[in-house]
N, C-alpha and C positions, 0 to 999 in steps of 0.2 A: 842481317835479318835477326829479329828478336821475337820470340814468342813469350807470352806471359799472360797475366790476368790482373790488370790494374783497374780497380773500380773507381769511377768518378761519376758524379751526377751530371746529367745534361744541363746546360745553362738555361735553356728556354724550352718549354713545352706548352702549347696552347691549343684550344679547340675542345670539342666534346670528346670524351673518352670512350673507348670501346667497351669498357667494363662498368659503365654507369654514366651519369650526367655530368660528373666532374671531369676535368682534364686529368689525364693519366700522367703521373710523374715517372719517367723512366730512369733507370740506372744503366750506365754505360760501362761495359768491360772492354778494355783494349786487349784483345786476345792475340794480336800479332801486329808487328810494326817494323819499320826499317826497310820497306820495299820501295820500288820505283812507282808502279801504278797498279793497284789491285783492282780486280774485276771478277765477275762470274762466280759468286758464292753459291754453292750447291750442297745441301745437306743430304747425307746418305742415311738410309734406314739402318745401316750397320753402325751408326753412331759417330760419324766424323764429318767434318766440313772440308770440301775441296774448294780452293779459290785460285785465281790466276794472278801472276805478276806479268802483265802483258809485255812491258818493256824489257824485262830480263829473260823472257822466253821460258818461264817456269810455271809449273803447276805445284801448288802447295797443299799440304794436308794438315788439318788441325784436329786433334782429339781432345775433348774436355779434360782439363787437368794436366795437359802436357804442353810443351812448346811446339809451335808449328814446324814442320819439316818438309823438305823437298820431296814431292811425289814424282815429278818428272822434269828432267832437264831437257833443253833443246825442244821445247814444246811449240815452236813456230808461232810465237806471239799469241798465246791463248787468250781468249776473251770469255764469252759465256760458257757455262757448263750446266749439265743436267744429268740426272740419273733416271733410268727406266725402272720398271717394276722388278726386273731381274737383277738390279744393282749394277748394271753396266753404265759406264760413264761416257757421255757425249760432250765433245769439246769443239768450240768454234776456233779454228786456227787462222788468225787474220793474215799472217805472213805467207802461209802455204795456201791460203784462200780455199779452205776446205772444211768439211765436218768429219771428225773421226769418232769412232766408238771403241772404247777399251773394255774388254771383258774382265771378269774378276780374277783371271789368271795373268792379266797384263798384256794380252795380245791386242794390238791396235789394228783397226780396220777403217779404211776410208769409205764413207758411205755417200758423200756428195762432194764434188769439186767442179762440176761444170753444168751449164744450162745450155742446151741446144749446141753443144760443141765448144762453147766459150767458157773460159774460167770465171768462177764466181768473183765478186768484188772483194769482199773481206767479211765473212760471216761474223756476227756480233752477239746475238742473243739466241737462245735455244730452249725449247721445252718439249717434254715427251709425255704423252697421255698414258693413262693406265693400260690402255689397250695397244700401246706401241706406236701410235702415230707421232711422228717427229715434225715439229714446226720450227723454222729458224728465220732470222732476219739477215739481210745481206746489203748493208750500206757501204760506204767508203768514206773514210775520214783522212784528212791530211794528205800525205804522199800517196796513199792508196788510190785517191781520186785520179792520179796521173797514170795509173797502171791498169785502168779498167778496160776490159774487153766488151762488157755489156754496157749498153747505153741507157740503163735504168737501174734503180734500186729495187730490190725484191723482197717479198715475203714468200717462203716456200713451205711445201708440205711433202714429207716422205712417208707414204703409207707403209704398213707392215709388208704388204705385197703389192707389186706394181711400180711403175715409174714415178719419179719425182714430179710434183705438180706446182704450178705457181698460184699463189693465193692472191697477191696484189702487187701492183707496180706503183707505189705512191710517188708523188712529186718530191716530197721531202725524204730525208733518210730515216728509215725504220731502225729501231735499236732494241729496246727491251721487248720481251714476249712472255706471255703467261696464259694459263688455262683456268677456267672456272672449275670448282671441285667436281662437278658432274661431267666435265669434259665437253660441254655443249657450246661454250663461248670461248673464243680466242681474243686475247687483248694484245695490242701492239702499240708501243710508244713511238712517237715521231720526234726526233731531235730538232728538226728544222721548224716544224709546225707547232711545236709545244703542245701536243695533244696526245690523247689515247684513243685509238680506234678499236671497235669491237666487231666481231664477225660471228655469225651463227654457224655451227658446225653440224653437218649431217651425219648419218649413220656410218658412212664410209670416210668420214673426216673431211669432206669437202666443205669449203667456206662459202657463205652467202650473206646477204644483208649487211654490207659494210656501212658503218655509221661512226660518227665522232661521239664518244662517250664522255670524255673530259677534255675541255679546251682551256686555253690561256694558262697553262701550267707555269708557275714562276721557275726560272732557271731552265736548264736543258734536261729534259727527261731522258734518263738512261734506262737502267734495268728496272723491271717490275716483278712483283710477286703477288700471289693470292693465298689467303689463309683458308682454313677449313669452312669458314662461314661465307666465303666468297668476297670478303673485303679485299680491296686492291691497294697495294703498297707501291708507291712510285718514288724512285730515287731521282732527285733533282737538286734544287737548292737545299732541301732537307729530305725527310721522308714524309710524304703526304699520304694519308690513309683515306680511302673513299669506300662507301658502301657499294654493293653491286648496282644500285640505282644511281650511282655517280654523285652522291651527297658527300661533301667533305666532312669527315669525322674529326680528324686531328692532323696537325702538322708538327713534326718533330724537327726542330732546328738543330743543325750540326755545325761544328766548327769549320769543317772542310766540305767541299762539294762531294756529295755522295754519287758514286758511279753505278752501284747496283745494290740489290738487297735480296734476302731470302728469308722465308718464314719457316721456323722449325716445323717439320711435318707432323701434323696431328695436334699442334698447339699454337695458340695465338700469343703465347707468353715470351717467345724468343724471336728477335729479329736480328739477323746478321747483316751487317752493312760494310761494304767496301768503300773506302774514302781515301783517294790518293794513295799514300804509302802505308795505310793502316786498315786493319779489319777490326770491327767492333761487334760485340753482342749486346743487345738491348733487352731489358725485361722490366716489367712494372716494379716500382720501388717497394710496393707492399708485400712482394714475395719474400 
């Protein structure tokens, strides 16, 4: 495993830019490399990035200016990660087929592992609202499909109080998940259908008005993220950026398939991307 900060320009960037009418030229920093399969980038308000090496059962921590280091060994095939307003870490453990929450002292708590008495498939993506509502996807990829106890793929909601609820049972496998800045819209990527679905969220976090927001996404859509203006970032063949009204703003092509992405909280200027064995940080070249 290698941590570092090697700046190289992206080879191709096209489309309308978020910061004007011209395409935005991004600069890429390779901040960590040498892993097996990276996933789940999540930025902490305490100033560090957590990401997963799913194949090696590790959670990693990267602090700007330092090399990435192991945050947790034997992490049960971690995939998606998210932080809540209290700074607690939520992780999708695909091999243990559960969701865990780690407090700031390091204590780990299982908050979801079954639905109606049957084990979850293999949770992949997770997001937490400012008010503490947790949403996660539960697909099954590869060998996980042979171990399923549930006969459907699910999108779930864990409210701050009360039992876990099911949001949707899509025919294809849901993967990435994100919330709008005001917490009123939930976005879910579907790896099989190559689309993004949107749901309206009520006062108690309940979902309604399911609809396809973006369709025919090139590549296999994985993780998704939303910036403070509500623009949607989709990790697939590259990183595709859409407005909240589903207008394609820009596509950032990458050398390897992007598995997931995260936007620096409070800023549109930093995009963290996991891509096979490497983690990148992207920012506009004019900075």
